[in-house]
VOTORPA-21486 format. One record per residue: residue number from 1; chain; z, x, y of N, C-alpha, C, O in turn. Coordinates in pm, 1 decimal, m for minus. Example, Ala and Ser with C-alpha at 12.3 -4.5 7.8 and 13.67 -1.06 7.14 Angstrom:
+-----+----+----------+----------+----------+----------+----------+----------+----------+----------+----------+----------+----------+----------+
:   i : ch :       nw :       nu :       nv :      caw :      cau :      cav :       cw :       cu :       cv :       ow :       ou :       ov :
+-----+----+----------+----------+----------+----------+----------+----------+----------+----------+----------+----------+----------+----------+
:   1 :  A :    780.0 :   1319.0 :   m569.0 :    780.0 :   1230.0 :   m450.0 :    780.0 :   1320.0 :   m330.0 :    846.5 :   1423.6 :   m331.9 :
:   2 :  A :    708.0 :   1285.0 :   m225.0 :    714.0 :   1367.0 :   m106.0 :    787.0 :   1290.0 :      3.0 :    803.9 :   1340.9 :    113.8 :
+-----+----+----------+----------+----------+----------+----------+----------+----------+----------+----------+----------+----------+----------+
END
This chain:
+-----+----+----------+----------+----------+----------+----------+----------+----------+----------+----------+----------+----------+----------+
:   i : ch :       nw :       nu :       nv :      caw :      cau :      cav :       cw :       cu :       cv :       ow :       ou :       ov :
+-----+----+----------+----------+----------+----------+----------+----------+----------+----------+----------+----------+----------+----------+
:   1 :  A :   2649.0 :    575.6 :  m6553.2 :   2737.6 :    673.8 :  m6498.5 :   2697.2 :    700.5 :  m6354.8 :   2578.5 :    704.7 :  m6322.3 :
:   2 :  A :   2794.1 :    718.1 :  m6270.8 :   2775.5 :    734.7 :  m6127.6 :   2792.5 :    881.4 :  m6093.0 :   2898.7 :    939.5 :  m6115.1 :
:   3 :  A :   2684.1 :    942.8 :  m6036.8 :   2691.6 :   1086.3 :  m6006.7 :   2692.1 :   1106.6 :  m5856.1 :   2663.0 :   1014.9 :  m5779.4 :
:   4 :  A :   2725.8 :   1229.0 :  m5814.9 :   2727.7 :   1261.0 :  m5671.8 :   2585.4 :   1264.6 :  m5615.1 :   2567.4 :   1243.8 :  m5495.2 :
:   5 :  A :   2484.3 :   1290.4 :  m5698.4 :   2346.0 :   1288.4 :  m5653.0 :   2305.9 :   1146.8 :  m5612.7 :   2231.7 :   1127.2 :  m5516.4 :
:   6 :  A :   2357.1 :   1046.1 :  m5689.1 :   2329.5 :    907.2 :  m5653.9 :   2392.3 :    872.5 :  m5519.2 :   2332.8 :    799.4 :  m5440.1 :
:   7 :  A :   2512.5 :    924.6 :  m5492.6 :   2579.0 :    899.5 :  m5365.0 :   2497.6 :    959.2 :  m5250.1 :   2482.2 :    896.4 :  m5145.3 :
:   8 :  A :   2446.4 :   1078.7 :  m5269.7 :   2369.5 :   1146.0 :  m5165.2 :   2239.6 :   1070.7 :  m5138.4 :   2198.6 :   1053.5 :  m5023.6 :
:   9 :  A :   2174.7 :   1025.5 :  m5248.2 :   2047.9 :    955.7 :  m5227.3 :   2071.8 :    819.1 :  m5164.9 :   1992.1 :    776.3 :  m5081.5 :
:  10 :  A :   2177.2 :    750.0 :  m5201.6 :   2203.1 :    619.5 :  m5141.4 :   2248.2 :    635.3 :  m4997.1 :   2218.4 :    548.8 :  m4914.8 :
:  11 :  A :   2318.9 :    742.3 :  m4963.4 :   2357.8 :    768.8 :  m4825.0 :   2236.8 :    801.2 :  m4740.8 :   2226.4 :    759.0 :  m4625.6 :
:  12 :  A :   2144.5 :    877.1 :  m4799.7 :   2020.6 :    909.1 :  m4728.6 :   1936.1 :    785.5 :  m4709.4 :   1870.3 :    770.0 :  m4606.5 :
:  13 :  A :   1937.3 :    697.2 :  m4807.8 :   1860.6 :    573.2 :  m4797.9 :   1915.2 :    483.3 :  m4688.4 :   1840.1 :    421.0 :  m4613.4 :
:  14 :  A :   2049.7 :    477.7 :  m4680.7 :   2111.5 :    396.5 :  m4575.0 :   2080.5 :    455.2 :  m4437.1 :   2058.9 :    382.0 :  m4340.5 :
:  15 :  A :   2078.8 :    587.4 :  m4429.9 :   2048.4 :    654.2 :  m4304.4 :   1903.4 :    628.1 :  m4264.4 :   1874.6 :    605.1 :  m4146.9 :
:  16 :  A :   1812.8 :    631.6 :  m4360.6 :   1671.7 :    605.7 :  m4333.7 :   1652.0 :    460.8 :  m4290.0 :   1573.9 :    432.3 :  m4199.3 :
:  17 :  A :   1725.2 :    368.4 :  m4356.7 :   1717.3 :    227.9 :  m4317.5 :   1766.9 :    208.1 :  m4174.4 :   1706.1 :    135.2 :  m4096.0 :
:  18 :  A :   1877.1 :    273.5 :  m4141.6 :   1931.6 :    262.3 :  m4005.8 :   1834.1 :    320.8 :  m3903.5 :   1815.1 :    264.0 :  m3795.9 :
:  19 :  A :   1773.3 :    432.9 :  m3936.9 :   1676.0 :    494.7 :  m3846.1 :   1554.2 :    405.2 :  m3829.9 :   1500.3 :    393.5 :  m3719.9 :
:  20 :  A :   1510.6 :    342.4 :  m3937.6 :   1395.3 :    252.8 :  m3931.0 :   1427.7 :    130.5 :  m3845.7 :   1345.5 :     87.5 :  m3764.8 :
:  21 :  A :   1548.5 :     74.0 :  m3863.7 :   1589.4 :    m40.9 :  m3782.2 :   1598.8 :     m2.4 :  m3635.2 :   1558.0 :    m78.0 :  m3547.0 :
:  22 :  A :   1653.5 :    116.8 :  m3610.1 :   1664.1 :    164.1 :  m3472.0 :   1524.6 :    180.2 :  m3409.8 :   1503.1 :    142.3 :  m3294.7 :
:  23 :  A :   1430.9 :    235.9 :  m3485.8 :   1294.3 :    252.7 :  m3436.3 :   1229.8 :    117.0 :  m3408.4 :   1161.3 :    100.1 :  m3307.5 :
:  24 :  A :   1252.1 :     19.5 :  m3498.7 :   1196.5 :   m113.8 :  m3478.0 :   1257.5 :   m181.6 :  m3355.3 :   1186.9 :   m243.2 :  m3275.4 :
:  25 :  A :   1390.0 :   m169.1 :  m3341.8 :   1457.2 :   m229.3 :  m3225.8 :   1408.9 :   m166.2 :  m3095.8 :   1385.6 :   m235.7 :  m2996.9 :
:  26 :  A :   1394.2 :    m35.3 :  m3096.7 :   1346.3 :     35.0 :  m2976.8 :   1204.2 :     m6.7 :  m2943.2 :   1172.2 :    m29.8 :  m2826.6 :
:  27 :  A :   1119.3 :    m16.3 :  m3043.2 :    981.5 :    m58.7 :  m3020.9 :    976.4 :   m201.3 :  m2966.8 :    898.9 :   m230.8 :  m2875.8 :
:  28 :  A :   1058.9 :   m289.8 :  m3022.9 :   1062.4 :   m428.6 :  m2976.1 :   1112.5 :   m436.0 :  m2832.4 :   1058.8 :   m512.4 :  m2752.3 :
:  29 :  A :   1213.7 :   m358.5 :  m2799.3 :   1265.5 :   m354.1 :  m2663.2 :   1157.6 :   m303.4 :  m2566.8 :   1140.4 :   m358.0 :  m2457.7 :
:  30 :  A :   1086.4 :   m200.2 :  m2607.3 :    979.3 :   m146.0 :  m2523.5 :    869.5 :   m250.7 :  m2504.4 :    817.4 :   m265.9 :  m2394.0 :
:  31 :  A :    833.8 :   m323.0 :  m2611.2 :    731.7 :   m427.8 :  m2599.9 :    775.3 :   m536.7 :  m2502.7 :    696.3 :   m582.4 :  m2420.1 :
:  32 :  A :    903.0 :   m578.3 :  m2512.9 :    953.9 :   m681.3 :  m2422.2 :    950.3 :   m634.6 :  m2277.0 :    911.0 :   m709.6 :  m2187.6 :
:  33 :  A :    992.0 :   m509.2 :  m2254.4 :    990.6 :   m454.9 :  m2118.5 :    847.9 :   m448.7 :  m2063.6 :    824.3 :   m481.2 :  m1947.2 :
:  34 :  A :    754.0 :   m407.3 :  m2147.1 :    613.7 :   m399.4 :  m2103.9 :    560.9 :   m538.6 :  m2072.4 :    489.7 :   m556.7 :  m1973.7 :
:  35 :  A :    595.2 :   m637.7 :  m2155.7 :    552.8 :   m775.3 :  m2128.8 :    609.5 :   m825.4 :  m1996.1 :    539.1 :   m889.7 :  m1918.3 :
:  36 :  A :    738.0 :   m795.6 :  m1970.5 :    799.2 :   m837.9 :  m1844.6 :    730.2 :   m772.7 :  m1724.8 :    705.1 :   m838.3 :  m1623.7 :
:  37 :  A :    699.7 :   m643.9 :  m1736.7 :    631.2 :   m573.7 :  m1627.5 :    492.3 :   m632.7 :  m1606.3 :    449.3 :   m651.6 :  m1492.5 :
:  38 :  A :    422.1 :   m661.8 :  m1715.9 :    289.4 :   m722.7 :  m1703.7 :    298.1 :   m859.4 :  m1636.7 :    216.1 :   m891.9 :  m1550.8 :
:  39 :  A :    397.3 :   m939.5 :  m1675.4 :    413.4 :  m1071.6 :  m1615.1 :    444.4 :  m1061.2 :  m1465.9 :    389.2 :  m1136.2 :  m1385.4 :
:  40 :  A :    532.9 :   m968.0 :  m1429.1 :    565.6 :   m948.8 :  m1288.0 :    443.6 :   m902.7 :  m1209.1 :    419.6 :   m949.7 :  m1097.9 :
:  41 :  A :    366.9 :   m811.0 :  m1266.7 :    246.9 :   m761.2 :  m1198.4 :    145.2 :   m872.7 :  m1182.3 :     83.3 :   m884.9 :  m1076.6 :
:  42 :  A :    126.9 :   m953.7 :  m1284.8 :     31.8 :  m1064.7 :  m1277.8 :     74.9 :  m1166.1 :  m1172.2 :     m8.5 :  m1216.0 :  m1096.7 :
:  43 :  A :    203.5 :  m1196.6 :  m1166.5 :    254.2 :  m1288.6 :  m1065.5 :    231.8 :  m1233.1 :   m925.6 :    190.0 :  m1306.0 :   m835.6 :
:  44 :  A :    259.6 :  m1104.2 :   m906.9 :    239.0 :  m1041.3 :   m776.6 :     91.5 :  m1041.7 :   m738.5 :     57.4 :  m1065.3 :   m622.6 :
:  45 :  A :      4.1 :  m1015.6 :   m834.9 :   m139.5 :  m1017.0 :   m806.5 :   m187.6 :  m1157.2 :   m769.9 :   m272.6 :  m1172.8 :   m682.3 :
:  46 :  A :   m134.1 :  m1258.0 :   m836.2 :   m172.1 :  m1395.3 :   m803.2 :   m130.6 :  m1428.2 :   m660.7 :   m207.1 :  m1488.1 :   m585.2 :
:  47 :  A :     m6.8 :  m1388.0 :   m623.9 :     39.0 :  m1411.6 :   m487.6 :    m46.7 :  m1333.8 :   m388.4 :    m81.1 :  m1384.7 :   m281.7 :
:  48 :  A :    m80.6 :  m1210.9 :   m423.7 :   m163.2 :  m1128.4 :   m336.9 :   m301.6 :  m1189.1 :   m323.9 :   m359.2 :  m1190.5 :   m215.1 :
:  49 :  A :   m354.9 :  m1238.8 :   m433.3 :   m486.2 :  m1301.7 :   m429.9 :   m487.6 :  m1422.6 :   m339.1 :   m580.5 :  m1440.4 :   m260.2 :
:  50 :  A :   m385.4 :  m1506.0 :   m349.6 :   m374.9 :  m1623.3 :   m263.0 :   m360.8 :  m1579.6 :   m118.2 :   m423.4 :  m1636.9 :    m29.0 :
:  51 :  A :   m279.1 :  m1478.8 :    m95.1 :   m261.6 :  m1427.7 :     40.5 :   m391.1 :  m1369.4 :     94.4 :   m422.5 :  m1385.3 :    212.3 :
:  52 :  A :   m466.1 :  m1302.2 :      8.8 :   m594.0 :  m1245.5 :     50.2 :   m694.0 :  m1352.9 :     89.6 :   m767.3 :  m1337.6 :    187.3 :
:  53 :  A :   m696.7 :  m1461.1 :     13.8 :   m786.9 :  m1571.9 :     46.3 :   m745.8 :  m1634.3 :    179.2 :   m830.8 :  m1665.6 :    262.6 :
:  54 :  A :   m615.6 :  m1652.3 :    198.6 :   m568.3 :  m1708.9 :    324.9 :   m600.1 :  m1616.1 :    442.3 :   m638.1 :  m1662.0 :    550.1 :
:  55 :  A :   m584.3 :  m1486.1 :    420.5 :   m615.8 :  m1389.6 :    525.3 :   m764.8 :  m1389.7 :    557.7 :   m802.8 :  m1380.2 :    674.4 :
:  56 :  A :   m848.5 :  m1400.1 :    456.7 :   m992.7 :  m1407.7 :    479.6 :  m1027.2 :  m1533.9 :    558.8 :  m1111.3 :  m1529.5 :    648.5 :
:  57 :  A :   m963.7 :  m1644.4 :    526.6 :   m985.6 :  m1768.5 :    601.9 :   m942.0 :  m1753.5 :    747.0 :  m1011.1 :  m1799.4 :    837.9 :
:  58 :  A :   m828.7 :  m1689.9 :    768.6 :   m781.2 :  m1667.6 :    905.3 :   m877.4 :  m1577.2 :    981.8 :   m904.7 :  m1601.0 :   1099.4 :
:  59 :  A :   m928.4 :  m1474.4 :    915.9 :  m1024.6 :  m1385.6 :    980.1 :  m1152.9 :  m1458.3 :   1016.7 :  m1209.5 :  m1436.0 :   1123.7 :
:  60 :  A :  m1197.7 :  m1543.6 :    929.0 :  m1318.5 :  m1621.5 :    955.9 :  m1297.4 :  m1713.8 :   1075.5 :  m1383.2 :  m1723.5 :   1163.2 :
:  61 :  A :  m1183.7 :  m1780.8 :   1078.5 :  m1153.9 :  m1869.2 :   1192.1 :  m1142.9 :  m1788.5 :   1321.6 :  m1189.3 :  m1833.1 :   1426.5 :
:  62 :  A :  m1082.7 :  m1671.9 :   1314.8 :  m1073.1 :  m1585.7 :   1432.7 :  m1209.6 :  m1542.4 :   1481.6 :  m1235.5 :  m1540.0 :   1601.9 :
:  63 :  A :  m1296.8 :  m1508.2 :   1388.6 :  m1432.8 :  m1468.9 :   1425.3 :  m1508.6 :  m1585.0 :   1488.9 :  m1580.7 :  m1566.3 :   1586.9 :
:  64 :  A :  m1492.6 :  m1703.7 :   1433.8 :  m1557.8 :  m1820.9 :   1492.8 :  m1503.5 :  m1850.1 :   1632.7 :  m1579.4 :  m1887.7 :   1722.0 :
:  65 :  A :  m1373.8 :  m1833.2 :   1651.8 :  m1314.8 :  m1854.0 :   1784.5 :  m1368.3 :  m1751.4 :   1883.4 :  m1396.3 :  m1785.0 :   1998.5 :
:  66 :  A :  m1382.5 :  m1627.5 :   1840.1 :  m1438.2 :  m1523.5 :   1925.7 :  m1583.1 :  m1555.5 :   1962.3 :  m1623.9 :  m1537.5 :   2077.1 :
:  67 :  A :  m1659.0 :  m1602.0 :   1866.8 :  m1798.1 :  m1638.9 :   1891.5 :  m1805.9 :  m1753.7 :   1992.9 :  m1888.2 :  m1751.5 :   2084.4 :
:  68 :  A :  m1719.3 :  m1853.0 :   1975.2 :  m1717.8 :  m1966.1 :   2068.6 :  m1679.9 :  m1918.7 :   2208.9 :  m1738.0 :  m1964.7 :   2307.2 :
:  69 :  A :  m1583.3 :  m1827.5 :   2219.2 :  m1545.2 :  m1774.9 :   2350.4 :  m1661.2 :  m1698.0 :   2412.7 :  m1684.5 :  m1708.1 :   2533.2 :
:  70 :  A :  m1733.5 :  m1622.0 :   2332.5 :  m1849.9 :  m1549.5 :   2382.0 :  m1955.0 :  m1646.1 :   2434.9 :  m2009.2 :  m1626.6 :   2543.6 :
:  71 :  A :  m1983.1 :  m1748.8 :   2358.7 :  m2083.1 :  m1846.9 :   2400.9 :  m2040.8 :  m1914.0 :   2531.4 :  m2123.8 :  m1936.6 :   2619.6 :
:  72 :  A :  m1912.3 :  m1945.8 :   2543.7 :  m1862.9 :  m2007.9 :   2666.7 :  m1878.8 :  m1913.4 :   2785.2 :  m1923.8 :  m1954.0 :   2892.4 :
:  73 :  A :  m1841.6 :  m1787.6 :   2765.3 :  m1854.7 :  m1688.1 :   2871.4 :  m2001.3 :  m1665.8 :   2907.2 :  m2035.6 :  m1653.1 :   3024.8 :
:  74 :  A :  m2086.7 :  m1661.0 :   2806.7 :  m2229.2 :  m1643.0 :   2831.4 :  m2285.1 :  m1758.6 :   2914.3 :  m2362.9 :  m1736.2 :   3007.0 :
:  75 :  A :  m2246.4 :  m1880.5 :   2882.1 :  m2293.4 :  m1997.1 :   2958.4 :  m2244.6 :  m1990.3 :   3103.4 :  m2316.9 :  m2026.4 :   3196.3 :
:  76 :  A :  m2121.2 :  m1943.5 :   3120.9 :  m2067.2 :  m1933.0 :   3257.4 :  m2143.0 :  m1827.7 :   3337.8 :  m2175.0 :  m1850.9 :   3454.5 :
:  77 :  A :  m2172.4 :  m1712.2 :   3277.3 :  m2244.4 :  m1606.0 :   3347.9 :  m2389.6 :  m1647.9 :   3370.1 :  m2448.9 :  m1611.2 :   3471.5 :
:  78 :  A :  m2447.6 :  m1723.2 :   3278.2 :  m2585.7 :  m1771.1 :   3293.5 :  m2599.8 :  m1865.2 :   3413.0 :  m2709.3 :  m1881.0 :   3466.9 :
:  79 :  A :  m2489.7 :  m1927.5 :   3454.6 :  m2498.5 :  m2015.4 :   3570.8 :  m2516.2 :  m1935.9 :   3699.8 :  m2557.9 :  m1991.4 :   3801.4 :
:  80 :  A :  m2484.6 :  m1805.3 :   3696.6 :  m2496.1 :  m1719.1 :   3813.7 :  m2615.9 :  m1624.8 :   3801.8 :  m2684.3 :  m1599.0 :   3900.9 :
:  81 :  A :  m2641.8 :  m1573.3 :   3681.4 :  m2748.8 :  m1476.3 :   3657.4 :  m2852.4 :  m1534.8 :   3562.7 :  m2823.3 :  m1628.8 :   3488.7 :
:  82 :  A :  m2972.6 :  m1479.8 :   3564.6 :  m3070.8 :  m1522.0 :   3463.5 :  m3019.7 :  m1488.5 :   3322.4 :  m2936.0 :  m1399.7 :   3305.6 :
:  83 :  A :  m3069.7 :  m1558.8 :   3223.6 :  m3020.1 :  m1548.5 :   3086.1 :  m3021.6 :  m1405.3 :   3033.2 :  m2922.2 :  m1361.6 :   2975.2 :
:  84 :  A :  m3128.9 :  m1332.0 :   3050.8 :  m3138.4 :  m1194.5 :   3001.7 :  m3037.2 :  m1102.5 :   3067.5 :  m2976.0 :  m1019.3 :   3000.6 :
:  85 :  A :  m3019.4 :  m1116.7 :   3196.5 :  m2922.0 :  m1032.0 :   3267.3 :  m2779.3 :  m1069.5 :   3229.0 :  m2693.0 :   m982.5 :   3216.9 :
:  86 :  A :  m2754.5 :  m1197.5 :   3210.1 :  m2620.3 :  m1241.1 :   3169.4 :  m2583.4 :  m1178.6 :   3034.9 :  m2471.6 :  m1130.5 :   3016.5 :
:  87 :  A :  m2677.7 :  m1179.8 :   2941.8 :  m2653.6 :  m1118.9 :   2810.6 :  m2633.0 :   m968.6 :   2824.5 :  m2547.8 :   m911.2 :   2756.7 :
:  88 :  A :  m2710.7 :   m904.1 :   2912.2 :  m2695.3 :   m759.5 :   2932.9 :  m2559.5 :   m726.5 :   2993.8 :  m2496.2 :   m628.3 :   2954.8 :
:  89 :  A :  m2514.3 :   m807.9 :   3089.1 :  m2382.8 :   m785.8 :   3151.5 :  m2272.9 :   m798.2 :   3046.7 :  m2182.5 :   m714.9 :   3041.5 :
:  90 :  A :  m2280.1 :   m900.9 :   2963.7 :  m2178.2 :   m917.8 :   2859.2 :  m2184.3 :   m803.7 :   2758.5 :  m2080.4 :   m755.6 :   2713.4 :
:  91 :  A :  m2303.3 :   m760.3 :   2723.2 :  m2317.3 :   m649.1 :   2629.1 :  m2253.2 :   m523.3 :   2685.6 :  m2182.0 :   m452.1 :   2614.8 :
:  92 :  A :  m2278.6 :   m496.0 :   2813.5 :  m2216.4 :   m378.9 :   2877.1 :  m2064.2 :   m392.7 :   2881.1 :  m1991.5 :   m296.6 :   2855.8 :
:  93 :  A :  m2018.2 :   m511.0 :   2912.4 :  m1872.5 :   m534.8 :   2915.2 :  m1809.8 :   m515.2 :   2778.4 :  m1705.9 :   m450.5 :   2765.9 :
:  94 :  A :  m1873.0 :   m570.9 :   2675.8 :  m1820.9 :   m554.7 :   2540.1 :  m1824.9 :   m408.3 :   2497.0 :  m1732.2 :   m359.6 :   2432.2 :
:  95 :  A :  m1931.6 :   m338.9 :   2532.9 :  m1943.7 :   m197.2 :   2495.9 :  m1835.9 :   m113.7 :   2563.6 :  m1775.3 :    m26.8 :   2501.1 :
:  96 :  A :  m1812.5 :   m140.5 :   2691.0 :  m1708.3 :    m67.1 :   2763.5 :  m1570.5 :    m94.9 :   2701.9 :  m1489.4 :     m3.6 :   2686.3 :
:  97 :  A :  m1545.1 :   m220.2 :   2667.6 :  m1416.5 :   m254.7 :   2605.7 :  m1402.4 :   m187.8 :   2469.1 :  m1295.1 :   m138.3 :   2434.5 :
:  98 :  A :  m1509.9 :   m186.5 :   2392.3 :  m1506.2 :   m121.3 :   2260.9 :  m1479.0 :     28.4 :   2275.3 :  m1400.4 :     84.9 :   2199.3 :
:  99 :  A :  m1543.4 :     91.7 :   2371.9 :  m1522.6 :    235.6 :   2393.7 :  m1378.8 :    262.4 :   2436.7 :  m1315.4 :    355.3 :   2386.7 :
: 100 :  A :  m1326.9 :    181.8 :   2528.9 :  m1189.5 :    201.3 :   2576.0 :  m1088.9 :    181.9 :   2462.3 :   m995.4 :    260.6 :   2447.3 :
: 101 :  A :  m1108.6 :     76.9 :   2382.8 :  m1017.8 :     52.7 :   2269.9 :  m1029.3 :    164.1 :   2165.3 :   m928.9 :    206.3 :   2108.0 :
: 102 :  A :  m1150.7 :    210.7 :   2141.0 :  m1170.6 :    319.8 :   2046.0 :  m1102.0 :    447.6 :   2091.0 :  m1039.8 :    516.6 :   2010.2 :
: 103 :  A :  m1112.9 :    479.6 :   2219.1 :  m1045.9 :    599.9 :   2271.6 :   m894.0 :    586.2 :   2265.6 :   m823.5 :    681.1 :   2231.3 :
: 104 :  A :   m845.0 :    468.1 :   2299.2 :   m700.5 :    445.4 :   2291.6 :   m651.5 :    458.8 :   2146.9 :   m546.7 :    518.2 :   2121.6 :
: 105 :  A :   m727.7 :    403.4 :   2052.9 :   m691.0 :    413.9 :   1911.1 :   m693.3 :    559.1 :   1865.7 :   m603.7 :    603.1 :   1793.6 :
: 106 :  A :   m795.6 :    634.4 :   1907.7 :   m804.6 :    775.9 :   1871.1 :   m683.9 :    852.8 :   1922.4 :   m626.6 :    934.1 :   1849.9 :
: 107 :  A :   m644.4 :    827.5 :   2047.9 :   m529.8 :    896.5 :   2105.2 :   m400.9 :    863.1 :   2030.2 :   m318.4 :    951.0 :   2005.2 :
: 108 :  A :   m384.1 :    736.0 :   1994.6 :   m265.6 :    695.0 :   1918.9 :   m262.5 :    760.4 :   1781.0 :   m157.7 :    806.1 :   1735.5 :
: 109 :  A :   m377.9 :    764.6 :   1715.3 :   m385.2 :    823.3 :   1581.5 :   m356.3 :    973.2 :   1587.9 :   m285.6 :   1026.6 :   1502.5 :
: 110 :  A :   m409.9 :   1039.9 :   1687.5 :   m381.8 :   1183.0 :   1702.9 :   m234.4 :   1207.4 :   1728.3 :   m175.2 :   1299.0 :   1671.1 :
: 111 :  A :   m174.5 :   1124.7 :   1815.0 :    m32.0 :   1139.7 :   1844.3 :     51.8 :   1117.2 :   1718.3 :    148.3 :   1189.5 :   1693.5 :
: 112 :  A :     14.4 :   1017.1 :   1639.3 :     88.5 :    989.9 :   1515.0 :     73.1 :   1105.5 :   1417.2 :    169.7 :   1144.4 :   1351.5 :
: 113 :  A :    m47.6 :   1160.9 :   1407.0 :    m70.3 :   1273.3 :   1315.9 :      8.4 :   1395.7 :   1360.9 :     65.4 :   1466.5 :   1277.9 :
: 114 :  A :     12.1 :   1421.0 :   1491.1 :     88.1 :   1535.0 :   1542.2 :    237.2 :   1515.5 :   1518.6 :    307.2 :   1610.1 :   1482.4 :
: 115 :  A :    286.5 :   1393.1 :   1538.8 :    428.2 :   1365.5 :   1515.3 :    462.7 :   1386.5 :   1368.2 :    567.0 :   1443.0 :   1335.5 :
: 116 :  A :    374.6 :   1340.8 :   1280.3 :    397.3 :   1360.0 :   1136.4 :    395.4 :   1507.0 :   1099.1 :    479.0 :   1552.8 :   1021.2 :
: 117 :  A :    300.2 :   1581.3 :   1154.7 :    291.3 :   1725.0 :   1125.4 :    414.3 :   1798.2 :   1177.9 :    467.1 :   1887.2 :   1111.1 :
: 118 :  A :    459.9 :   1761.3 :   1296.7 :    579.2 :   1824.4 :   1354.3 :    701.3 :   1796.0 :   1267.3 :    781.2 :   1885.8 :   1240.5 :
: 119 :  A :    715.6 :   1671.9 :   1223.6 :    829.4 :   1635.8 :   1138.1 :    824.6 :   1711.1 :   1005.9 :    927.5 :   1756.6 :    956.1 :
: 120 :  A :    704.3 :   1724.2 :    948.8 :    692.3 :   1796.3 :    821.8 :    721.8 :   1945.0 :    840.4 :    785.2 :   2006.4 :    754.7 :
: 121 :  A :    676.4 :   2003.5 :    951.4 :    706.5 :   2144.2 :    979.0 :    856.1 :   2165.0 :    995.0 :    911.8 :   2261.9 :    943.4 :
: 122 :  A :    920.6 :   2074.7 :   1066.0 :   1065.8 :   2084.5 :   1086.0 :   1138.4 :   2074.6 :    952.5 :   1230.6 :   2151.6 :    925.4 :
: 123 :  A :   1096.7 :   1980.0 :    869.5 :   1159.4 :   1964.0 :    737.1 :   1136.1 :   2087.6 :    651.4 :   1226.5 :   2131.6 :    580.4 :
: 124 :  A :   1015.8 :   2143.8 :    657.2 :    986.1 :   2264.6 :    580.3 :   1071.7 :   2381.2 :    627.6 :   1120.2 :   2459.7 :    546.0 :
: 125 :  A :   1090.8 :   2393.3 :    759.6 :   1176.4 :   2499.6 :    812.7 :   1320.3 :   2482.9 :    766.0 :   1385.9 :   2580.5 :    729.6 :
: 126 :  A :   1369.3 :   2359.6 :    767.1 :   1506.1 :   2334.2 :    720.9 :   1521.3 :   2367.2 :    573.1 :   1620.9 :   2427.6 :    533.1 :
: 127 :  A :   1424.2 :   2328.4 :    492.0 :   1430.2 :   2359.7 :    348.8 :   1423.8 :   2509.9 :    325.7 :   1491.4 :   2562.2 :    237.1 :
: 128 :  A :   1343.8 :   2578.7 :    404.2 :   1332.9 :   2724.0 :    391.0 :   1464.9 :   2790.3 :    427.7 :   1507.4 :   2885.2 :    361.8 :
: 129 :  A :   1529.8 :   2740.8 :    532.6 :   1660.5 :   2796.0 :    570.8 :   1763.5 :   2773.7 :    461.3 :   1845.4 :   2861.1 :    433.0 :
: 130 :  A :   1758.7 :   2653.5 :    398.5 :   1852.5 :   2625.7 :    289.3 :   1828.9 :   2718.8 :    171.5 :   1924.2 :   2766.3 :    109.7 :
: 131 :  A :   1701.4 :   2745.2 :    139.9 :   1668.9 :   2832.0 :     28.2 :   1709.8 :   2976.0 :     53.7 :   1754.2 :   3044.8 :    m38.2 :
: 132 :  A :   1695.6 :   3022.2 :    176.4 :   1729.6 :   3161.2 :    207.2 :   1876.0 :   3176.7 :    243.2 :   1926.0 :   3288.8 :    252.4 :
: 133 :  A :   1945.6 :   3065.6 :    263.8 :   2088.1 :   3074.3 :    294.8 :   2116.4 :   3102.0 :    439.9 :   2229.6 :   3135.3 :    475.1 :
: 134 :  A :   2015.9 :   3089.2 :    526.2 :   2034.7 :   3111.2 :    669.7 :   2103.8 :   2989.6 :    730.4 :   2082.5 :   2877.6 :    684.2 :
: 135 :  A :   2186.5 :   3009.7 :    833.6 :   2252.7 :   2896.0 :    896.3 :   2152.4 :   2810.6 :    972.5 :   2049.9 :   2859.8 :   1019.8 :
: 136 :  A :   2183.5 :   2682.5 :    983.5 :   2096.7 :   2588.4 :   1054.1 :   2113.0 :   2607.8 :   1204.1 :   2225.7 :   2607.5 :   1253.7 :
: 137 :  A :   2003.4 :   2624.7 :   1277.6 :   2008.0 :   2649.2 :   1421.2 :   2044.7 :   2525.9 :   1500.1 :   2094.5 :   2536.4 :   1612.2 :
: 138 :  A :   2020.5 :   2406.4 :   1442.0 :   2047.3 :   2284.1 :   1516.1 :   2195.0 :   2246.9 :   1515.4 :   2236.0 :   2159.4 :   1591.7 :
: 139 :  A :   2276.5 :   2310.9 :   1430.9 :   2417.9 :   2276.2 :   1421.2 :   2498.3 :   2336.2 :   1531.4 :   2619.6 :   2316.2 :   1537.2 :
+-----+----+----------+----------+----------+----------+----------+----------+----------+----------+----------+----------+----------+----------+
END
C-alpha cells in the first residue's frame, strides 16, 4: 500500500540526492578552478624564473663591462700619473659621481613622495566633500 508518508520520504530522498549531487559538482568545479590557477601560477613562475636568470646574466655582463672600462681608464690615467695617484683620482671621481647620483635620486624620490601625498590629500578632500554633501570647488 502506498501512503503519503512514503511520498514525503521519497521526495525528501530525491531532494537530498539532488543536494548531494550539487555539492559534488560544486566541489569538482572548485577543484578544477584551483588546478587551473595553480597551473597558471606555475607557468608564470617558470617564465619569471627564466627571466630572472637572464636578468642575472645581463647584470653580470654589465658588471664585467664596467670593470673592463675601469681598467681601461685606470691604464690611461696611469700613463700620466703614478699608479697610486691614478687609483686615487679614479676613486675620487667615482665617489663624486656616486654622491651626485645619490642626491639626484633622493630629490626625485622626495618629489615623487610629495606628489603622491598631494594627490592622496586631494582625493581625501574630494571624498570628504562628497560625504558631507558640499559642492566641489574645482567645478
